[in-house]
C-alpha positions as CSV (number, residue, x, y, z in Angstrom):
1,X,109.4,60.4,145.1
2,X,106.5,57.8,145.7
3,X,105.4,56.4,142.6
4,X,101.8,55.7,144.5
5,X,100.9,59.1,144.0
6,X,99.0,60.5,141.4
7,X,100.6,62.8,138.6
8,X,99.4,66.3,138.7
9,X,97.2,67.6,136.3
10,X,98.2,70.7,134.3
11,X,95.6,72.5,136.3
12,X,96.8,71.6,139.2
13,X,100.5,72.3,138.9
14,X,99.9,76.2,137.7
15,X,97.8,76.2,141.0
16,X,100.6,75.0,143.1
17,X,103.6,76.5,141.1
18,X,105.0,79.5,142.3
19,X,102.2,80.5,144.7
20,X,99.3,79.6,142.2
21,X,100.7,83.3,140.1
22,X,100.7,81.0,137.3
23,X,96.8,79.8,137.7
24,X,96.1,83.7,138.4
25,X,97.5,84.2,135.0
26,X,95.3,81.9,133.5
27,X,92.5,82.9,135.4
28,X,93.2,86.9,133.9
29,X,93.4,85.3,130.3
30,X,90.3,83.2,130.9
31,X,88.5,86.6,131.9
32,X,89.0,88.5,129.1
33,X,86.4,86.3,127.0
34,X,84.0,87.6,130.0
35,X,80.7,85.2,131.2
36,X,79.4,85.3,127.7
37,X,81.8,82.8,126.7
38,X,80.0,79.9,128.9
39,X,77.1,80.4,126.6
40,X,78.4,79.8,123.1
41,X,75.3,81.1,121.5
42,X,75.2,84.6,123.7
43,X,74.4,87.8,121.0
44,X,77.9,89.4,119.8
45,X,78.3,92.5,118.0
46,X,78.7,92.4,114.1
47,X,82.2,93.8,113.6
48,X,81.2,96.0,110.7
49,X,77.9,97.9,109.5
50,X,75.2,95.0,109.5
51,X,72.6,95.2,107.2
52,X,70.9,92.7,107.9
53,X,70.2,91.3,111.3
54,X,68.9,87.3,110.2
55,X,68.6,85.4,106.7
56,X,65.8,83.6,105.2
57,X,67.4,81.2,102.4
58,X,64.8,79.5,99.8
59,X,67.4,76.7,98.5
60,X,65.9,75.7,95.3
61,X,67.1,72.3,95.6
62,X,68.2,70.2,92.2
63,X,69.6,73.4,90.4
64,X,66.8,75.9,88.3
65,X,67.6,76.7,85.2
66,X,68.7,80.3,84.8
67,X,67.8,80.8,81.1
68,X,64.1,79.5,82.1
69,X,63.3,81.7,85.1
70,X,65.3,85.1,85.6
71,X,67.8,85.0,82.8
72,X,66.2,86.3,79.5
73,X,67.8,85.3,76.7
74,X,66.1,86.1,73.2
75,X,69.2,84.9,71.3
76,X,68.9,82.0,72.5
77,X,65.3,81.5,70.8
78,X,66.8,83.1,68.0
79,X,69.0,80.1,67.6
80,X,66.8,77.3,69.1
81,X,67.8,73.9,67.4
82,X,71.0,75.1,66.5
83,X,74.5,72.6,67.2
84,X,76.4,74.6,70.0
85,X,79.9,74.6,68.1
86,X,82.8,73.7,70.2
87,X,80.3,72.6,73.2
88,X,82.5,70.7,75.7
89,X,80.0,67.7,75.8
90,X,81.6,66.7,79.5
91,X,80.3,70.5,81.0
92,X,76.9,68.5,82.2
93,X,76.8,65.1,83.9
94,X,75.4,63.2,80.4
95,X,78.2,63.7,77.8
96,X,75.8,61.6,75.4
97,X,72.9,63.1,75.7
98,X,73.6,66.3,74.5
99,X,71.3,68.0,71.9
100,X,71.1,71.2,70.2
101,X,70.3,74.6,71.6
102,X,66.8,74.8,72.7
103,X,64.7,78.4,73.7
104,X,62.9,78.4,77.0
105,X,59.5,77.3,76.2
106,X,58.0,80.2,78.7
107,X,56.6,83.4,77.8
108,X,58.6,86.1,79.1
109,X,57.8,89.8,80.1
110,X,59.1,93.0,81.4
111,X,57.8,93.7,85.0
112,X,57.8,96.6,87.4
113,X,59.7,100.3,87.4
114,X,63.1,98.2,86.9
115,X,61.5,96.7,83.6
116,X,63.0,93.4,84.4
117,X,62.0,89.9,82.6
118,X,60.8,87.4,83.7
119,X,59.6,83.8,83.1
120,X,55.7,82.7,83.1
121,X,56.4,80.7,85.7
122,X,56.9,83.1,88.2
123,X,53.4,85.3,88.5
124,X,53.7,86.4,91.8
125,X,57.2,86.5,92.3
126,X,57.6,89.2,89.0
127,X,55.0,91.8,91.0
128,X,58.0,91.9,93.8
129,X,61.0,92.5,91.4
130,X,61.6,96.2,92.0
131,X,62.7,94.5,95.4
132,X,64.8,92.1,94.2
133,X,68.7,92.1,93.6
134,X,69.6,90.0,90.5
135,X,72.8,88.5,90.1
136,X,73.3,86.6,86.9
137,X,77.2,85.8,86.7
138,X,77.2,83.1,89.7
139,X,79.5,79.9,88.8
140,X,80.8,77.4,90.9
141,X,83.5,74.2,91.0
142,X,81.1,71.5,90.5
143,X,78.6,70.0,88.0
144,X,77.4,66.5,90.7
145,X,74.8,67.7,93.3
146,X,76.9,66.5,96.3
147,X,80.0,68.5,96.0
148,X,78.0,71.2,94.4
149,X,75.5,71.6,97.6
150,X,78.5,71.2,99.6
151,X,80.0,74.0,98.0
152,X,77.3,76.4,98.3
153,X,76.3,75.6,101.7
154,X,80.2,75.3,103.5
155,X,82.1,76.2,100.7
156,X,84.1,73.0,100.1
157,X,83.0,70.5,97.2
158,X,84.0,67.8,100.0
159,X,81.6,66.9,103.0
160,X,82.7,67.7,106.3
161,X,83.2,71.5,107.0
162,X,81.1,74.0,108.6
163,X,78.2,75.7,106.5
164,X,77.2,79.3,106.3
165,X,74.5,79.3,109.2
166,X,76.8,77.3,111.6
167,X,79.3,80.4,110.3
168,X,76.9,83.3,111.2
169,X,75.4,81.9,114.4
170,X,79.2,81.2,115.5
171,X,80.1,85.1,114.7
172,X,76.9,86.6,115.5
173,X,74.9,84.1,118.3
174,X,71.6,84.0,118.9
175,X,69.2,87.1,119.3
176,X,66.7,84.5,120.8
177,X,67.3,82.3,124.3
178,X,64.7,80.2,123.5
179,X,64.1,79.3,120.0
180,X,67.2,77.8,117.6
181,X,69.7,80.3,116.4
182,X,69.5,78.3,112.9
183,X,66.9,76.4,111.7
184,X,66.0,74.2,108.6
185,X,63.0,73.2,106.6
186,X,63.1,70.7,103.9
187,X,60.3,69.6,101.2
188,X,57.7,67.5,103.2
189,X,56.1,65.8,100.1
190,X,57.4,62.7,100.7
191,X,60.7,63.3,98.6
192,X,63.5,63.1,100.9
193,X,66.1,65.4,102.0
194,X,69.0,66.9,99.7
195,X,71.8,64.8,98.4
196,X,74.3,64.9,100.9
197,X,71.7,65.2,103.4
198,X,72.3,66.9,106.7
199,X,76.1,67.8,106.3
200,X,74.3,70.7,104.4
201,X,73.3,71.7,107.6
202,X,75.8,70.8,109.9
203,X,78.7,72.3,111.9
204,X,82.0,70.2,110.6
205,X,84.3,71.3,113.1
206,X,82.8,74.4,114.6
207,X,81.4,73.5,117.9
208,X,78.0,70.9,117.5
209,X,75.7,74.1,119.3
210,X,76.1,75.5,116.0
211,X,74.3,73.4,113.5
212,X,71.0,74.1,111.9
213,X,68.3,72.6,113.8
214,X,66.3,70.2,111.1
215,X,62.4,70.2,112.1
216,X,60.4,67.3,110.5
217,X,58.3,67.9,107.2
218,X,55.9,65.6,108.9
219,X,54.4,65.1,112.6
220,X,56.2,66.7,115.9
221,X,58.7,69.3,113.7
222,X,61.4,68.5,116.6
223,X,62.3,65.0,117.9
224,X,61.5,64.2,122.5
225,X,60.3,68.2,122.8
226,X,57.6,67.8,124.8
227,X,58.0,66.9,128.5
228,X,57.1,63.5,129.8
229,X,53.9,63.2,131.4
230,X,55.2,62.3,134.0
231,X,57.6,64.8,134.9
232,X,56.6,68.4,136.2
233,X,58.5,71.3,135.4
234,X,60.2,71.5,138.9
235,X,61.8,68.2,138.5
236,X,62.7,69.0,134.9
237,X,64.4,72.2,136.3
238,X,65.7,70.2,139.4
239,X,67.5,67.0,137.1
240,X,68.7,69.9,134.5
241,X,70.5,72.3,137.1
242,X,71.9,69.4,138.6
243,X,73.5,68.4,135.1
244,X,74.7,71.8,134.6
245,X,76.8,71.8,138.2
246,X,77.8,68.7,137.4
247,X,79.3,69.6,133.7
248,X,80.6,72.7,135.1
249,X,82.5,70.9,137.8
250,X,84.3,69.2,134.8
251,X,84.9,72.6,133.1
252,X,87.8,73.2,136.2
253,X,86.4,76.8,136.5
254,X,87.6,77.7,132.6
255,X,85.5,77.9,130.0
256,X,88.5,76.4,127.1
257,X,86.3,73.0,126.7
258,X,84.0,74.8,124.2
259,X,82.0,71.0,123.4
260,X,81.4,70.5,126.8
261,X,79.9,74.6,127.0
262,X,77.9,73.4,124.3
263,X,76.1,70.7,125.7
264,X,75.5,72.8,128.3
265,X,73.5,75.1,126.5
266,X,71.9,72.8,124.1
267,X,70.3,71.1,127.2
268,X,69.0,74.0,128.7
269,X,68.0,75.5,125.2
270,X,65.9,72.5,124.5
271,X,63.9,73.3,127.8
272,X,62.8,76.7,127.4
273,X,61.8,75.6,123.5
274,X,59.5,73.5,125.1
275,X,57.3,76.5,125.4
276,X,58.6,78.9,123.0
277,X,58.7,76.4,119.9
278,X,55.2,75.1,119.7
279,X,53.7,78.6,119.7
280,X,56.8,79.7,117.2
281,X,55.9,76.9,114.4
282,X,52.0,77.2,115.1
283,X,50.6,78.9,112.3
284,X,47.2,78.1,112.8
285,X,47.0,81.4,114.9
286,X,47.5,83.4,112.2
287,X,44.7,85.7,110.5
288,X,43.1,84.1,107.6
289,X,44.1,86.7,105.3
290,X,48.0,86.2,105.8
291,X,47.1,82.3,105.6
292,X,45.3,83.0,102.0
293,X,48.0,85.7,101.5
294,X,50.8,82.4,101.8
295,X,48.3,80.2,100.0
296,X,47.6,78.1,102.9
297,X,44.5,77.2,101.6
298,X,46.0,75.8,98.4
299,X,46.9,72.5,98.2
300,X,49.4,72.5,95.7
301,X,51.4,74.8,97.5
302,X,50.4,74.8,101.6
303,X,53.3,73.2,102.4
304,X,55.9,75.7,101.3
305,X,53.2,78.6,102.4
306,X,53.5,77.1,105.7
307,X,57.4,77.2,105.8
308,X,57.4,80.9,105.0
309,X,55.2,81.7,107.3
310,X,57.0,80.0,109.9
311,X,60.2,81.3,108.6
312,X,58.6,84.9,109.2
313,X,57.5,84.1,112.7
314,X,61.0,82.8,113.5
315,X,62.9,85.7,112.2
316,X,60.1,87.9,114.0
317,X,60.9,85.8,117.2
318,X,65.0,86.2,117.0
319,X,66.1,83.1,114.8
320,X,69.3,84.5,112.9
321,X,69.0,82.0,109.9
322,X,66.6,80.0,108.3
323,X,67.0,77.6,105.1
324,X,64.1,76.4,103.2
325,X,64.3,73.5,100.1
326,X,62.3,73.1,97.9
327,X,62.5,69.3,96.4
328,X,63.8,66.7,97.7
329,X,66.6,64.0,96.7
330,X,65.9,62.7,93.4
331,X,66.1,64.0,90.0
332,X,62.7,65.0,89.0
333,X,62.1,65.5,93.1
334,X,63.8,68.1,92.9
335,X,64.2,71.2,90.4
336,X,66.9,68.5,89.0
337,X,65.3,68.9,85.6
338,X,67.0,66.3,83.2
339,X,63.9,65.3,81.4
340,X,60.5,66.8,80.7
341,X,61.9,70.5,81.8
342,X,58.4,71.9,81.1
343,X,56.5,69.7,83.9
344,X,59.5,70.2,86.4
345,X,60.0,74.1,86.6
346,X,56.1,74.4,86.1
347,X,55.5,72.1,89.1
348,X,58.2,73.5,91.4
349,X,57.7,77.0,90.5
350,X,53.8,77.0,91.1
351,X,54.8,75.3,94.6
352,X,56.8,78.5,95.3
353,X,55.9,81.4,93.7
354,X,52.7,82.6,95.6
355,X,54.4,81.5,99.3
356,X,57.8,83.4,98.3
357,X,56.0,86.2,97.0
358,X,53.9,86.3,100.2
359,X,57.0,86.0,102.1
360,X,58.3,89.6,100.9
361,X,55.0,91.2,101.3
362,X,54.7,90.6,104.7
363,X,58.3,91.2,105.8
364,X,58.0,94.3,104.2
365,X,54.5,95.4,105.6
366,X,55.8,94.4,109.0
367,X,58.6,96.6,108.5
368,X,61.2,93.5,108.6
369,X,62.3,93.3,105.5
370,X,65.1,95.5,106.1
371,X,66.4,93.5,108.6
372,X,65.8,90.4,106.6
373,X,68.2,88.9,103.7
374,X,66.0,86.6,101.4
375,X,68.0,84.9,99.2
376,X,66.6,82.6,96.0
377,X,69.0,80.2,94.3
378,X,70.2,76.9,93.8
379,X,73.4,75.0,93.9
380,X,74.1,75.2,90.4
381,X,72.7,76.2,86.9
382,X,71.3,74.4,83.4
383,X,72.8,74.0,79.9
384,X,70.8,76.0,77.2
385,X,71.4,73.0,74.7
386,X,68.6,70.1,75.3
387,X,69.2,67.3,77.1
388,X,68.0,64.0,74.4
389,X,65.5,61.3,76.3
390,X,62.5,61.4,76.5
391,X,60.4,64.9,76.6
392,X,63.2,67.7,76.1
393,X,65.3,68.7,79.4
394,X,68.4,70.5,80.7
395,X,71.5,69.1,82.1
396,X,73.5,70.8,85.0
397,X,75.7,73.9,84.0
398,X,78.0,75.1,86.7
399,X,79.3,78.1,84.7
400,X,76.2,80.3,85.0
401,X,73.5,80.6,87.5
402,X,71.4,83.0,88.7
403,X,70.6,84.0,92.2
404,X,68.3,86.5,93.7
405,X,67.9,88.8,96.9
406,X,65.9,90.7,99.0
407,X,65.9,93.5,101.5
408,X,68.7,93.2,104.1
409,X,70.3,96.4,102.3
410,X,70.8,95.1,98.5
411,X,69.2,97.3,95.8
412,X,66.0,96.9,94.4
413,X,65.5,96.5,91.0
414,X,68.9,95.9,90.2
415,X,70.8,93.5,87.7
416,X,74.5,92.5,88.3
417,X,76.8,90.3,86.2
418,X,76.0,88.7,82.6
419,X,76.1,85.5,80.8
420,X,77.0,85.3,77.4
421,X,74.4,85.5,74.6
422,X,73.0,82.0,74.9
423,X,73.3,82.0,78.9
424,X,76.0,79.3,78.7
425,X,78.7,80.8,80.4
426,X,78.9,83.5,83.0
427,X,81.4,86.4,80.9
428,X,80.6,89.8,83.0
429,X,81.7,90.5,86.6
430,X,81.4,86.6,87.6
431,X,80.6,86.0,91.0
432,X,81.8,82.6,92.6
433,X,80.4,80.7,95.4
434,X,83.1,81.9,97.7
435,X,82.3,85.8,97.0
436,X,78.6,85.2,97.0
437,X,79.0,84.0,100.5
438,X,81.4,86.7,101.3
439,X,79.0,89.2,100.5
440,X,76.1,87.4,102.7
441,X,78.8,87.8,105.5
442,X,79.1,91.2,104.5
443,X,75.0,91.5,104.8
444,X,75.3,90.9,108.5
445,X,78.2,92.9,109.4
446,X,80.9,90.3,109.4
447,X,83.7,90.2,107.7
448,X,84.4,87.0,105.6
449,X,88.5,87.0,106.1
450,X,88.5,87.6,109.6
451,X,85.8,85.4,110.8
452,X,88.0,82.2,111.5
453,X,88.3,79.1,113.9
454,X,91.3,77.5,114.7
455,X,91.3,74.0,113.7
456,X,94.7,71.7,113.0
457,X,97.0,74.0,113.3
458,X,95.3,77.0,110.7
459,X,92.5,79.5,110.5
460,X,90.0,78.1,109.2
461,X,87.1,80.3,107.3
462,X,84.0,79.9,105.2
463,X,85.4,81.3,102.0
464,X,88.9,79.8,101.9
465,X,92.5,80.9,101.4
466,X,91.4,81.8,97.5
467,X,91.0,85.8,96.7
468,X,87.3,86.3,97.4
469,X,85.6,89.3,97.3
470,X,82.5,91.1,98.6
471,X,79.9,92.4,96.3
472,X,79.7,95.7,97.6
473,X,77.8,97.0,94.4
474,X,74.8,95.0,95.2
475,X,74.3,97.3,98.4
476,X,71.7,100.4,98.5
């Protein structure tokens, strides 16, 4: 054997050995994936009945207090100022600052045909309770923001795993061929990103094409979206065609190199977005009555109003998954009310109340609410005891929090699960984070046990290996 000859690659060996039958067999196997395999974002039919086609998730970053928002606890008011006997001071994040039980400082009233009790924090959203399903018995594994954020978004308390939006776009692809399948908007009031930053919407071990597209809260929403002034459309198209030709040559005629396929598609998507994205993001062309409905004319909530309008415009144009983060990095810059519960929650509720209520009304009147699942919630809840130091606040509580959902086939004016009489722990029909994630996937027609991706020799999934369940009871 001449050592100067280059060794055969595996593909070359299959081409030459046995008259090429090995390569024919490989081609047959690859052909089963079809042409769609060359585009990782090609739309796919859900394996189950899909109640929703898209998701808009209002992520109330920092952990809103369930006993001050949606989980009415008159017993807590009766026991105001009393110590909580047997309380584990390590439940929250500041064990040395535990105070007595503290009633909600907000006024509560019943609303809608369902008679749902809501806090006075939400005068606009309280008018839509008959559209909502409230899950009062949520719980999570961590009392720390970053791990709890990762848990809620990725199903794991540690970094590096694909988030819910990435799993959804991996499982269903994209309806739109000119907009991202998964879009994330963060708090624009100079508060920064949530703890854990972009890892909350990362693709982890999935191909990078499935990661969330973050829209800059100020200035141009996406970097480098505008075409260079000296580059014509014809020249840019020619450059992309040549680049795609070279890249596909590297694929060797197969679609197994998923990351390179994803890179090819990302270039093409960016090209198409140059026209489609500015139009989708431009809320200035909305009718004046719609702008007023969302509160775009009110400085205290205009930023969330704009984002909620953009979310509606995007799902209207085929975007699959949208996340809007209310609140940023630091404690008082989010719903993290360690100090001054009243000031903290009043401020963030006033920013989100009217825009989110308008989103529900707008989706409904356009016939989009049935196909869109709206989610409201944070990474954990708050303790029913006070946190001492400064104005009264509440510490973290992983044992209980409330998430509400609307549209997407869920029941209206429905309450599922219960906390104990003071809102400390979920005790009836407890719903873990994996259960909630399995339920979101189910609404979109995906089976959380079968939506898998081979990584490190294992079939990985969003809900992990522990037993999780879909909360079927919330669906109409």
